N, C-alpha and C positions, 0 to 999 in steps of 0.2 A: 614486437613482443610476443614471444613465444607461449601462448597457455600451458603451466603445466598442472600434474596433479598432486604434488609434492611440494613441499615449502620448506625451508631453510629454518632453524630452530632459532636463529637470530632476526628473524624479519620479527618485523613489529607488531602484524597480525598475529602470528604465534604467541609472544611475547606479553603482549595489550591488546590485542582487540583491535590495533590502530589497522586502519581500510576502509573503505566500500564496497558494496554490494549492491547489486539491482538482480529484480527477481522478474525473469518473463514468462509472458507467456507463448507457447508453443504449439501452432496448430497446424492442420495439412496446409496451410497457406503459410508457414512459416513461423519467423519471430513478430509479434504485434507489437507495432507503435514502439518502433526500435529506435526513432529519431527523439521520444521524448526520454528514454532509458539512458540513451547516450549524456543528452544534455545533463540530467542531474547530474548522474555520476562524473561528467563535466570539469560543474559548477561545484561539485565536492573534491574534488581533485586539487581543483584553485585554493580554495579553504583549504584541505592541508597540507598543502606542497607538494602533491603528488605529481610523478609525471606518465599520464595514460597514451596508450596508441593514438593514434585520428581517427576520426570514424569512419572511415572505409576500412583501415587495418579490425578495430574493433566486430564490426561486423560482418568481415571474413573471419574471426575466429569464432565468431558463433555461430555460422554456418558450416565451417569446414566440423566443427564440433560435435553440431546434430547432424549433420551427414553419416556420421559415426557407428550412428545408436540406430535401432526398428522399435524405439521403447514407444508405447501403445500413445496416440493424440488423443486430448491435448496434453502436455503436461508441462509442467517448471523448469526453465532453467535461471539457475542461478549465476551470477557473473560475479566474483569478485577481483578485489582491486586490492593487493596487499599495500604496506605500509613500507616494506621495504627495511634497509637500514644503512642511513645516508653515513653512519661511522666508516661504515666499511664498506661504501660505495656499493654495497648490497639493493640493487635498482626495484621497484615494484613491479609484482610479478602477476599476470590476471589467471586465475583456479576457474575452471568451468564446473559445474555439477545440475545434474535431471535428478528429477524427482517426480512424484503423482501430482494431481490436485486434491484435498482435502474435503473438499465439500460436496455437497450430498442434494440430488435432488431434493427431498424432503427439504432442507432448509431453504433453499430457493423458494418452494411453496408456500412454506409456513410460516419462514422467519426466522432469525437466532434471536436466542436471549444473550442481553449484555446483565453485565455484572459492574455496579461501580465502585471501583477501583477508590481503596482508603489512604491512598499519598496522592499527591498532585503529583503532573507533570511537570516541572521546571522551564516555563515556556523563556526564560534568560538563558539557558543552555544554549551554545553552538551548536550543537548534536540536532535540536530539534532541525535544524537546515539541511541536512545532510544523511543520507540514508548510510550510517556507519553500523561497524562490523562489530562496535561496541552497542551488542545487543542481549546482555545482561538484563536491563531493567525490565525491556518488553518483553522477554521470556518469562521471567518470572511476576510481571503480569502476568500473561494467559495465561500460567500455572494459578492463579490466585482466583481467575474467571473461572477459571475449567472445576476446579476443588470446590466451590461454589453451585456448582452444577448448570453453567451456563457457556458459550461459546466463545463469547470476545469479551472483553474490561473494556473500561469506558473512562478514561480519565479528562477530571476536570485539573485546569490549573492552580497555579498556587494563589492568585486574586478570585478560584472559585468560579471562574468562565470555563465553558467546554473546549475540551482539546481536540482529543482524537480518540480512537481505539490502538489496543496495542499493535494490532499490526493492518490497522485500515484508517480510511477518513469518516467522519458522520457527515451526513447532512438531514437534513429534516424538513417536510412540510408545513405549511401552517399557514388556511386561506387563499390557496393556491398560488404560493410562494414558495421557492425552493431557499432552503435554509441552509450555510453550512458556516465552522467557525473558521477565523479571518487567520492568516499564515503566523501572523505574530501573538497568535492566541497559544499555540505551539505545539500547532500540527505539520508534519511533516507534508512539505508540498509533493502530495500525491501525482503519479501519472494519472491514473482513472481519476481522482477531484479534479481535473483540469477537462481531461475529456468530457466531463460530465456535466460540468460548468457551461460548456463550447455548446454541448449536444442542445443543453437548456433554452440557451439563450438563442439557436438556430429554431426552436420551435415556441418561440415566443411566452417561453416558460421565465417569468420573473424571478432573478435571482438576487441574493443577497449574503457578503461576505461581513461579519462582525462577528462584535464579542454577548454570545450567549448564555443564558443561566442553567441552571439544571431544571428551574420551574418551565421555560422557555419549553424545552426539550418535551417534558412532561404536557404539555398541551398539543404538542404536535398531532397532527391529523395522521402523517405516516414516519418511517423513521427507514434507514438503510445508512447502509457501511456500503463502504468500496474500496477496492485493492486491486493489484494488476491480476491476480487468478482468482478471486471470486467476481470481478466485475460489479455489480449490483448485486446486494443482499440484503432482502427487507429483515426488518428486524421486527418480533411481536411480543416484546417486554422487555422491561429494565428490571431487574429482579428487585421485589421490595417495594417497588415504587410508583411502575405503571406498567401497563398493557397497551398495543399500538394496533393500527386495522392493520391487515394483511389483506389487499385483495386479492383474489384469485386471478390466474396467472394472464395477461391476454385483455387486463380487464380495461375499458378507455376510462375510465373516471377516475384511474389512481394516475398519478403524476410519475411515481414510482415505475410503476408498470408497464407508460409509456416510454421513459426515461429508459427502463431494461428494454423497450422492444426498440428503439431507436440505437441504443447500443448496438444491440446483436446484428442488424442491419447493417451497423459500421464495421464489424467484425467480418460479414458477409462480402462486404467490398471491397473491402481490404488487397 
C-alpha cells in the first residue's frame, strides 16, 4: 500500500468520512511511539473491516514521507487510512500530511482554559473506541469552546460522568492520587493517556480509572489534558465553574509537573 496525495471521489472517506487516522509527533529522533499508534489504527481497522499494511510497511511509509521534507522540528504528521469502496473493489488508501504544532510555551506555563460543552458524549457509540475520520462532532465542539474564550472543550457523557476533551484525554489529581475517566466512560484510548498511566505507576503515583462527576473535577488539586502533540498540558480553569492550581515548571511538589518531567525524559531517551 503506497501513500497517495489524492483520493478517489468514490472512496468512502470522501463520501462519508469513513476511515481512521493517527496524529504522530515527529522530532529530530523521528516519529515517536509509533508502535502505540499502529496498534490503535490496527484495532480500528479490524472494527471497520479495513485492510491496512503490516507494521513494517506502515513505518516505512512514514519514514519515506518524513525524509522528503525539511519541515521544522517538531511537527505533526497525520496518517489517514481511507475506507475504500468494497462495491467497486477500490482498496483502502494511506494519505500523509504534515502540519505545525499548535501549542505555545505560555500555555504550558500558565495552563489552558476548558469550556464545559452543553451536549453529552455518547459513551455507547462505537466511534468512542476508534480514531475515526468522522470528526465533525469534535470540530464543532472545539469551535464551541474557542467561541467561549477557551482552548479546549470538556465532555460529560450521557450519564453525567466526565468523558474527555474534544481532542484530548482528561486527568486530575486529588490527595496525591491521579484520576482519569475509564475508557467505558466514552473517552478515546489515547496513546499519551496510556503512557502517562504507565509513567505514574512506575513513579509510585497511585492511579485510578473510573466514573467521576463534575464535582470530583471541581475539587481537584490539579488538572491536565493529554494528546500526542501536547503531551501534558496543565489546565488553569473550567470556565464559569472553577480555577485550578498550576504549579511553576519543574515544581517538585506537583504531580503534573513531575509527570511532565518524566514524559520529557522519556522522549529524550526514545
